[in-house]
N, C-alpha and C positions, 0 to 999 in steps of 0.2 A: 192108440192115440197118445200123443205126448202130453205130459203134465205141464200146465202153464206155470204153476207156482209150487215147485217141489218143497221149498222151505218157506214157511210163513214168517213174516216179521213179528217180533214180540212187541207187545204194547209198551210204550214208554212209561206208563203209569203203573200198571199192575204186573206186566211181564208175561201175560198169557198170549198165545198166538192170536193174531188178528185175521179176519177174513176180508176178501175183496168184494166190493159192491160197485155197481155202476155209479159214476159221478154225475149228478144232475147239472152241475155248473159247466163241465167240459164234456161235450158229446163224444162218445166212443172211448172214453178213458175210464180207468178203474181207480178206486181209492181204497185204502185199508181202513177197516172199522173194527174196534174191539167190541165183542159181544157183551163183555161184563161191564165195561165203562160206558157203553153207549146210552144207558138209561140215565146217567148223571150228566146234566147239561154243562156242568163246569169242567168236564173232561174234553169237551168239544174245543178244538183249536180256535175256531171262530169266536166262541164265547170267551175264551181266555184272552184273545187279542182285544175284544171289546171291553172286558173288565180291566185290562191294563192300560187302556187308552186314557188320554188326558180329559176326556169328556166327563163332566160331573153334572148332577142335577142343579137346576137354577137355585140361587140363594133366595130366601124369602125376605 
């Protein structure tokens, strides 16, 4: 049987090899996830986009 991913991508944050998991948003596609940074929500690309967005809490 052929190996699908012979070389795994390194994590951009910590540099460790990432693993592939099924993507819930896109059916039938895979995405790379870092097992060491996965526990920290600020390493999630979606969370980083949200934190860098212009949305701020309402002023009192």
